[in-house]
C-alpha positions in Angstrom: 53.2 -40.7 45.1 50.7 -39.4 42.6 50.0 -41.0 39.2 48.2 -39.0 36.5 46.6 -41.4 34.0 45.6 -40.5 30.5 43.4 -41.8 27.7 41.3 -44.9 28.4 43.0 -45.4 31.8 40.9 -42.5 33.2 37.7 -44.5 32.7 39.2 -47.9 33.6 40.8 -46.5 36.8 37.7 -44.4 37.7 39.7 -41.2 37.9 42.4 -38.9 36.6 44.8 -39.0 39.6 45.8 -42.1 41.5 47.6 -41.9 44.8 49.7 -44.7 46.2 49.2 -45.2 50.0 52.3 -45.6 52.1 52.7 -46.4 55.8 52.2 -42.8 56.5 49.0 -42.6 54.4 48.3 -41.2 51.0 49.9 -38.0 49.8 47.6 -35.0 50.2 46.3 -33.9 46.9 46.4 -30.1 46.7 44.6 -30.1 43.3 41.0 -29.0 43.0 39.0 -32.1 43.7 36.1 -30.9 41.5 38.5 -31.0 38.5 40.5 -34.2 39.2 39.3 -37.1 41.2 41.9 -39.0 43.3 41.8 -42.7 44.0 44.1 -44.5 46.4 46.1 -47.6 45.5 47.2 -49.9 48.4 50.1 -52.3 48.0 50.0 -54.8 50.9 53.2 -56.6 51.6 53.2 -60.4 51.1 55.1 -61.0 54.3 52.3 -59.5 56.5 49.7 -61.5 54.6 51.6 -64.8 55.1 52.3 -64.2 58.8 48.9 -62.9 59.6 50.4 -59.7 61.0 48.6 -56.5 60.3 49.1 -55.4 56.7 52.0 -53.1 56.1 51.6 -50.8 53.1 54.6 -50.3 51.0 55.2 -48.1 47.9 56.2 -49.8 44.7 60.0 -49.6 44.2 60.0 -49.6 40.4 57.8 -48.5 37.5 57.1 -52.2 36.7 55.8 -52.8 40.2 53.7 -49.7 40.0 52.1 -50.7 36.7 51.4 -54.2 38.2 49.8 -52.6 41.2 47.5 -50.4 39.1 46.4 -53.5 37.0 45.8 -55.5 40.2 43.8 -52.7 41.8 41.9 -51.8 38.6 41.6 -55.0 36.5 39.9 -53.0 33.7 43.3 -51.3 33.0 45.1 -54.6 32.3 44.3 -54.8 28.6 45.6 -51.2 28.1 48.9 -51.9 30.0 49.7 -55.6 29.3 49.6 -57.8 26.2 48.1 -61.4 26.3 51.5 -62.8 27.5 51.5 -60.5 30.5 54.3 -58.2 29.2 53.9 -54.4 29.4 52.8 -53.1 26.0 55.7 -51.4 24.2 53.5 -48.4 23.5 52.9 -47.7 27.2 54.8 -44.5 28.2 55.8 -43.5 31.7 57.1 -40.1 32.8 58.7 -39.9 36.3 59.4 -36.4 37.6 59.4 -35.0 34.0 61.7 -37.6 32.5 60.9 -40.7 30.4 61.2 -43.8 32.5 61.9 -47.5 31.9 60.2 -50.4 33.7 63.3 -50.6 35.9 63.3 -47.0 36.9 63.4 -46.7 40.7 60.6 -44.7 42.4 60.5 -42.7 45.6 57.4 -41.8 47.6 57.4 -38.2 46.3 57.6 -39.1 42.6 55.2 -37.4 40.2 54.2 -39.9 37.6 52.4 -39.6 34.3 51.1 -42.9 32.7 50.1 -42.9 29.0 48.6 -46.3 28.0 48.7 -48.0 24.7 46.5 -45.9 22.4 44.5 -47.1 19.3 45.1 -45.7 15.9 48.1 -44.4 14.0 49.9 -47.3 12.3 47.0 -49.7 12.2 47.9 -51.5 15.4 44.9 -52.4 17.6 44.7 -53.4 21.3 43.7 -57.0 21.6 41.8 -58.1 24.7 43.0 -61.4 26.0 40.6 -64.2 26.7 
């Protein structure tokens, strides 16, 4: 699963394209590496952590889980994705396989995702960093 991030998320996530690692490994990125840098997100199941078994990597099942995984992996993205109460900002836009998605949208491992964070400007709204 590849996630293309836009705006300030590129700097906060240290790249333009993020790849979610699955049990079979990250999806091969056929894009020119000199143009877009790819980083791998790893989602380790809680069950393997609590039992001490070797960690099993799983793909996030929903857009909400994916956004949470990105924020956990790249804490600098949190203020762009979540408000101070921990709710996904209403101005965050997610496109899955070319269609606008909701937080409940189901994902599969071959999904092509575009993530547009809350942006400054426009109607006078600002992004507040939580303390």
